[in-house]
C-alpha positions as CSV (number, residue, x, y, z in Angstrom):
1,M,-1.9,-17.0,22.5
2,L,-5.5,-16.4,21.1
3,R,-5.2,-12.5,22.1
4,S,-1.7,-12.6,19.9
5,I,-4.0,-14.6,17.0
6,G,-6.8,-12.2,17.0
7,L,-4.6,-9.4,16.9
8,V,-2.2,-10.5,13.8
9,T,-5.9,-12.0,12.3
10,L,-7.2,-7.9,12.6
11,L,-3.9,-6.8,11.3
12,A,-4.1,-8.8,8.3
13,T,-8.1,-8.4,7.8
14,G,-7.2,-4.6,7.8
15,G,-4.4,-4.9,5.2
16,F,-6.7,-7.3,3.1
17,M,-9.8,-4.6,3.3
18,W,-7.2,-2.3,2.6
19,S,-6.0,-3.6,-0.7
20,V,-9.5,-4.7,-2.0
21,N,-10.8,-1.4,-1.2
22,V,-7.8,0.6,-3.3
23,L,-8.9,-2.6,-6.1
24,L,-12.7,-2.2,-5.6
25,L,-13.0,-0.6,-9.3
26,T,-11.6,-3.4,-11.5
27,P,-14.4,-5.8,-11.3
28,V,-17.4,-3.4,-11.0
29,L,-15.9,-0.5,-13.7
30,K,-18.0,-1.7,-16.7
31,S,-21.0,-2.2,-14.9
32,I,-21.1,1.0,-12.8
33,A,-20.2,2.3,-16.2
34,A,-23.3,0.6,-18.5
35,D,-25.5,1.6,-15.2
36,F,-25.1,5.1,-15.6
37,S,-24.5,5.3,-19.5
38,T,-20.9,7.0,-18.5
39,S,-17.6,5.9,-20.5
40,D,-14.8,3.7,-18.5
41,A,-12.7,6.4,-18.5
42,V,-14.8,8.8,-16.5
43,V,-15.7,6.1,-14.0
44,G,-11.9,5.3,-13.6
45,Q,-11.6,9.0,-12.3
46,L,-13.1,7.4,-9.5
47,A,-9.8,5.7,-8.6
48,T,-7.7,9.0,-9.4
49,L,-9.7,10.4,-7.2
50,H,-9.6,7.8,-4.1
51,A,-5.5,7.9,-4.9
52,L,-5.5,11.8,-4.5
53,A,-7.7,11.8,-0.8
54,T,-5.5,8.8,0.2
55,C,-2.3,10.7,0.0
56,V,-3.4,14.3,1.4
57,T,-4.6,12.7,4.0
58,A,-1.7,10.8,4.8
59,L,0.4,13.7,4.5
60,L,-2.0,15.7,6.8
61,I,-2.1,13.4,9.8
62,T,1.6,11.9,9.8
63,P,2.7,14.7,12.4
64,W,-0.4,13.8,15.1
65,I,-0.6,9.5,14.1
66,D,1.6,8.8,16.9
67,R,-0.3,10.5,19.3
68,F,-3.4,8.7,19.5
69,G,-3.8,5.1,20.3
70,R,-3.9,2.7,17.3
71,G,-7.2,1.3,18.3
72,R,-9.1,5.3,17.8
73,L,-7.8,5.9,14.6
74,L,-8.4,2.2,13.0
75,R,-11.9,2.5,13.8
76,L,-11.7,6.3,12.8
77,G,-10.6,4.5,9.5
78,A,-13.1,2.1,9.5
79,G,-16.1,4.3,10.0
80,L,-14.5,6.3,7.0
81,L,-14.7,3.6,4.7
82,L,-17.9,1.8,5.7
83,A,-19.6,5.3,5.1
84,G,-17.8,5.6,1.6
85,S,-19.1,1.9,0.8
86,I,-22.6,2.9,2.3
87,C,-22.9,5.7,0.3
88,L,-21.2,4.1,-3.6
89,A,-23.8,1.1,-3.1
90,L,-27.0,3.6,-2.2
91,A,-25.2,6.2,-4.8
92,P,-28.7,7.2,-6.3
93,T,-26.4,9.3,-9.5
94,F,-23.0,8.9,-10.8
95,V,-22.4,12.3,-9.1
96,W,-22.9,10.8,-5.8
97,M,-20.1,8.7,-6.4
98,F,-17.2,10.9,-5.9
99,P,-18.0,12.0,-2.1
100,A,-18.2,8.3,-1.3
101,R,-14.9,7.3,-3.1
102,L,-13.3,10.8,-1.4
103,M,-14.6,9.4,2.3
104,A,-13.3,5.8,1.5
105,G,-9.5,7.7,0.0
106,V,-9.5,9.5,3.3
107,G,-10.2,5.9,6.0
108,A,-7.6,4.1,3.7
109,A,-5.5,6.4,4.6
110,F,-5.8,5.4,8.0
111,I,-6.6,1.7,8.4
112,M,-2.6,0.5,6.5
113,P,-0.2,2.5,8.5
114,V,-1.9,1.7,11.7
115,C,-1.8,-1.6,10.9
116,L,2.0,-2.0,10.1
117,A,2.6,0.6,13.0
118,A,0.8,-1.4,15.3
119,A,2.4,-4.3,14.3
120,G,6.1,-2.6,15.6
121,D,3.8,-1.7,18.4
122,L,2.4,-5.2,19.6
123,F,5.3,-7.6,18.7
124,P,8.8,-6.6,20.1
125,D,10.7,-9.2,19.2
126,P,12.1,-8.4,15.7
127,R,11.4,-12.2,14.2
128,K,7.8,-12.1,15.4
129,R,7.3,-8.5,14.1
130,N,8.7,-9.4,10.6
131,Q,6.4,-12.6,10.6
132,V,3.8,-10.1,11.5
133,V,4.4,-7.5,8.8
134,G,5.0,-10.3,6.2
135,L,1.6,-11.4,7.3
136,I,-0.3,-8.2,7.1
137,L,1.4,-7.9,3.2
138,A,0.3,-11.0,2.1
139,A,-2.8,-10.4,3.3
140,T,-3.1,-7.4,0.5
141,A,-2.3,-9.7,-2.1
142,L,-5.6,-11.7,-1.3
143,A,-7.5,-9.5,-3.4
144,F,-6.5,-10.2,-5.8
145,V,-6.8,-14.5,-5.3
146,I,-10.2,-13.8,-3.5
147,G,-11.7,-10.6,-2.9
148,L,-11.2,-9.7,-6.6
149,P,-12.7,-13.2,-8.0
150,I,-15.2,-12.9,-5.2
151,L,-16.4,-9.1,-5.8
152,A,-16.7,-10.2,-9.9
153,Q,-19.3,-13.1,-8.8
154,I,-21.3,-10.9,-7.1
155,D,-21.5,-8.2,-9.7
156,A,-22.5,-10.8,-12.4
157,A,-25.2,-12.4,-10.1
158,F,-26.6,-9.7,-8.4
159,G,-25.2,-6.3,-9.7
160,W,-22.6,-3.8,-8.4
161,R,-24.7,-2.2,-5.8
162,W,-23.7,-5.8,-4.0
163,A,-20.2,-6.2,-4.6
164,V,-19.9,-2.9,-3.3
165,A,-22.1,-3.8,-0.3
166,A,-19.7,-7.0,0.3
167,L,-16.8,-4.5,1.9
168,I,-20.0,-3.6,4.9
169,V,-19.6,-7.0,7.1
170,P,-15.7,-7.1,7.2
171,T,-14.8,-3.3,7.8
172,I,-17.5,-3.6,10.4
173,A,-15.7,-6.6,12.2
174,I,-12.3,-4.7,11.5
175,G,-14.1,-1.6,13.6
176,G,-15.2,-4.4,16.5
177,G,-11.7,-5.9,16.2
178,S,-10.0,-2.8,16.6
179,L,-11.0,-2.4,20.5
180,W,-8.2,-4.7,21.3
181,L,-5.6,-2.4,20.4
182,P,-4.2,0.5,22.6
183,T,-6.7,3.6,22.6
184,Q,-5.8,6.1,24.9
185,V,-5.1,9.4,23.9
186,I,-1.3,10.5,24.7
187,A,-1.9,14.0,22.4
188,P,-1.2,17.3,24.9
189,A,-3.8,19.4,25.7
190,T,-2.9,22.0,23.0
191,F,-1.7,21.7,19.6
192,S,-1.5,24.7,17.5
193,V,0.0,25.3,14.2
194,H,3.0,25.7,15.6
195,D,3.2,22.3,17.0
196,Y,2.1,20.8,13.9
197,A,4.9,21.7,11.7
198,R,7.1,21.0,14.8
199,H,5.8,17.4,14.7
200,Y,6.2,17.5,11.2
201,R,9.7,18.3,11.0
202,H,10.5,16.0,14.4
203,V,9.2,13.1,11.7
204,L,11.9,14.2,9.4
205,G,14.1,15.2,11.5
206,N,15.8,11.3,10.8
207,W,18.3,10.9,7.7
208,E,18.3,7.5,7.6
209,T,14.1,7.2,7.4
210,D,14.9,10.2,4.6
211,W,16.7,8.3,2.6
212,L,14.5,5.0,3.2
213,L,11.0,7.0,2.1
214,A,12.8,8.3,-0.8
215,G,13.8,4.8,-1.8
216,H,10.3,4.1,-1.8
217,V,9.5,6.7,-4.0
218,V,11.6,5.9,-6.5
219,R,11.1,1.6,-6.6
220,G,7.6,2.5,-6.4
221,V,7.5,4.1,-9.9
222,A,8.9,1.5,-11.2
223,W,6.8,-1.5,-9.6
224,Y,3.6,0.3,-9.9
225,S,4.1,1.4,-13.3
226,A,5.0,-2.3,-14.2
227,L,1.2,-3.4,-12.6
228,V,-0.1,-1.0,-14.2
229,Y,0.7,-2.0,-17.6
230,L,0.9,-5.7,-16.8
231,G,-2.6,-6.6,-18.5
232,A,-2.2,-4.5,-21.4
233,Y,1.2,-6.0,-22.0
234,A,0.1,-9.1,-21.7
235,V,-2.7,-8.9,-24.0
236,T,-0.6,-6.7,-26.8
237,S,2.9,-8.1,-26.9
238,Y,1.8,-11.7,-25.8
239,G,-2.0,-12.2,-26.9
240,F,-3.4,-13.2,-24.1
241,D,-7.6,-13.6,-23.9
242,A,-9.8,-13.0,-21.2
243,N,-9.1,-16.7,-19.1
244,R,-5.1,-16.5,-19.6
245,L,-5.1,-13.0,-18.0
246,S,-7.5,-14.4,-15.2
247,L,-5.2,-16.5,-14.8
248,L,-2.1,-14.3,-14.7
249,F,-4.1,-11.8,-11.9
250,V,-4.3,-15.3,-9.7
251,V,-0.6,-16.1,-10.3
252,I,0.4,-12.7,-9.3
253,G,-1.5,-12.4,-6.3
254,G,-0.7,-16.2,-5.1
255,V,2.9,-15.6,-5.8
256,F,3.0,-12.3,-3.8
257,F,1.4,-13.9,-0.8
258,V,3.5,-17.0,-0.6
259,A,6.9,-15.0,-0.9
260,T,5.5,-12.5,1.5
261,N,5.2,-15.5,3.7
262,V,8.4,-16.5,3.3
263,M,10.6,-13.5,3.0
264,P,10.5,-12.9,6.5
265,L,11.8,-16.2,7.4
266,M,15.0,-15.0,5.0
267,T,15.4,-11.8,7.1
268,R,16.9,-14.7,10.2
269,L,19.8,-15.6,7.3
270,I,20.1,-11.9,5.8
271,S,20.0,-8.3,6.7
272,P,16.6,-7.0,5.9
273,R,18.8,-4.2,3.4
274,Q,20.4,-7.2,2.2
275,L,17.1,-8.7,0.9
276,F,16.2,-5.3,0.0
277,V,19.5,-5.2,-2.5
278,A,19.0,-8.5,-3.7
279,S,15.4,-8.0,-4.5
280,I,16.1,-5.1,-6.3
281,V,18.8,-6.8,-8.4
282,V,16.8,-9.6,-9.4
283,L,13.9,-7.0,-10.2
284,F,16.6,-4.9,-12.6
285,V,17.4,-8.1,-14.0
286,N,13.5,-9.2,-14.8
287,F,13.0,-5.7,-16.0
288,M,15.8,-6.0,-18.7
289,C,15.2,-9.4,-20.1
290,A,11.7,-8.5,-20.8
291,G,10.7,-9.7,-23.8
292,L,13.0,-11.9,-24.8
293,I,10.6,-14.6,-24.0
294,D,8.1,-14.6,-26.7
295,D,6.0,-17.8,-25.6
296,Q,2.9,-17.2,-23.1
297,W,4.6,-18.6,-20.7
298,G,7.2,-16.4,-20.6
299,M,5.1,-13.9,-19.6
300,F,4.3,-15.9,-16.2
301,L,7.4,-16.2,-15.5
302,F,8.2,-12.6,-15.9
303,V,5.2,-11.9,-13.5
304,I,6.3,-14.7,-10.9
305,V,9.9,-13.2,-10.1
306,L,8.3,-9.8,-10.0
307,S,6.2,-10.8,-7.8
308,M,8.5,-12.7,-5.5
309,A,11.1,-9.5,-6.0
310,G,8.3,-6.9,-5.0
311,A,7.8,-8.9,-1.9
312,G,11.3,-8.7,-1.1
313,M,11.4,-5.3,-1.8
314,T,7.8,-4.4,0.2
315,V,9.0,-6.8,3.4
316,A,12.3,-5.8,3.5
317,E,11.2,-1.8,3.0
318,S,8.6,-2.1,5.7
319,V,11.1,-3.5,8.6
320,L,13.5,-0.8,7.9
321,L,11.6,1.9,8.1
322,L,9.6,0.4,11.3
323,D,13.2,0.3,12.8
324,S,14.7,3.4,11.6
325,F,12.1,5.7,13.9
326,P,10.3,3.7,16.4
327,S,9.1,6.7,18.2
328,A,7.2,8.0,15.0
329,R,6.4,5.0,13.5
330,G,2.5,5.6,13.0
331,G,3.5,8.9,11.1
332,I,6.3,6.7,9.0
333,M,4.1,5.0,7.9
334,S,1.5,7.6,7.0
335,L,4.0,8.8,4.8
336,R,5.5,5.5,3.2
337,S,1.4,5.5,2.2
338,A,1.2,9.1,0.6
339,G,4.9,8.0,-1.1
340,S,2.9,5.0,-2.5
341,E,0.1,6.9,-4.3
342,V,3.0,9.4,-5.2
343,S,5.2,6.9,-7.2
344,L,1.9,5.1,-8.7
345,A,1.1,8.8,-10.1
346,I,4.4,9.8,-11.6
347,G,5.0,5.9,-12.7
348,A,2.3,5.8,-14.9
349,A,2.6,8.6,-16.0
350,V,6.6,7.9,-17.0
351,A,5.6,4.5,-18.0
352,G,2.8,6.1,-21.1
353,L,5.3,8.8,-22.0
354,L,7.2,5.6,-22.8
355,L,5.2,3.9,-24.2
356,V,4.2,6.8,-26.7
357,L,7.8,7.2,-27.8
358,T,8.5,3.4,-27.7
359,N,5.7,2.1,-29.3
360,D,6.6,-1.1,-27.6
361,Y,6.0,-2.6,-24.1
362,S,9.4,-4.6,-23.8
363,T,11.5,-1.5,-24.2
364,M,9.2,0.5,-22.0
365,Y,9.9,-2.5,-18.9
366,R,13.5,-2.3,-19.9
367,L,13.5,1.7,-19.2
368,L,12.0,1.8,-16.3
369,G,14.3,-0.9,-14.6
370,L,16.8,2.1,-15.1
371,A,15.6,3.7,-12.2
372,L,16.0,0.6,-10.0
373,P,19.7,1.5,-9.4
374,L,18.9,4.7,-7.7
375,A,16.7,2.9,-4.9
376,V,20.1,0.9,-4.1
377,L,21.9,4.5,-3.9
378,T,19.1,5.6,-1.5
379,L,19.6,2.8,0.9
380,A,23.3,3.0,0.6
381,L,22.9,7.0,2.1
382,S,20.6,6.2,4.4
383,R,23.5,4.4,6.1
384,R,24.9,7.8,6.8
385,K,25.2,9.2,10.5
386,R,21.7,9.9,11.7
387,R,21.1,13.0,12.7
388,E,19.3,13.2,15.7
389,P,15.9,15.6,15.5
390,E,16.4,19.0,15.7
391,V,13.1,19.0,17.7
392,A,12.0,16.6,21.0
393,P,8.6,15.4,20.7
394,L,6.0,17.3,23.3
395,S,5.4,15.1,26.1
396,P,2.3,13.9,26.7
397,G,-0.7,15.3,28.1
398,T,1.5,19.1,27.8
399,G,2.2,21.3,25.7
400,E,5.9,21.7,26.1
401,A,8.8,19.6,25.1
402,P,10.7,17.5,27.5
403,A,13.5,19.1,29.7
404,S,16.4,18.1,27.7
């Protein structure tokens, strides 16, 4: 029992630190820009580099992430994140911050996929597994509720370098806690370029998984673009001041945290597929109703529904992906991570274009909502008969495929 609690705490901490790392620039961007006498836009490119590093790394590690112990990979990710945080905190010039965020982005590509895959490995009972997945995803929301406010206070009291340094201790804790996870190496003695390509085909050799990943990207375009422009929407269309805007972010994180703990219980009453469709429908209606309530409380209602629907989609999607191909959970979660970065980039670009064309945030959200039915279509396509992987996985400790 105690070990189970410790493992869940470790995986949830991994999710929390992954989210804080991704959002790190949010509370300290202005301070970094002022310290190095550069513009906010230039500092913001650190986030772009981090996202690209995470996406590319996730794609590169997909074929072999399931062939090494989860503990080793989590330590590797935590080590890179630790090195990136230290280099960022000690950066003598602004240029040094780019390799620092590059290392952190590479480390982030390991942490979240490994934590989600480990939840599927360590908790075979579906109910318990779904609850653990919900806790990991809920922990990411704590970045809004706890992580970012704490970093903002440290920045105000001691400076941005100490705010960044605050990530060091919990990151070390993740690295130490990873010793509880399986660490055995299951890779073959040789691993050629041919093997690499063969394993990539193996991970992508499942029809259900492929369409679920496609659905993740499609719904992510609407979901992530909604988050990117949410603050600007609140200020421009509803006249939010700094205090109301801070409260809005706390509400987003708080509702998402609660909802991601409740949604696994919903999977006991309805299937994950039904939960996903219901969440998409709710989010679609929410987008179509954007701007209909012009009072500031209408904005709070919009983000509450947004967070609840987002939690339902995320939990249901994670469960479906973990179940779609159990022998390649790490690779699938790695591709999911890459898909998130891709959908974030596409969503931000598409939303920006729509905003230029319409010059109205409410109209922009309604147009973004039109992409959501495509996510339901990809879910329906994933129900078609699975095709078996064209190439069998390599046997542990050898360079050959198992005999058929």
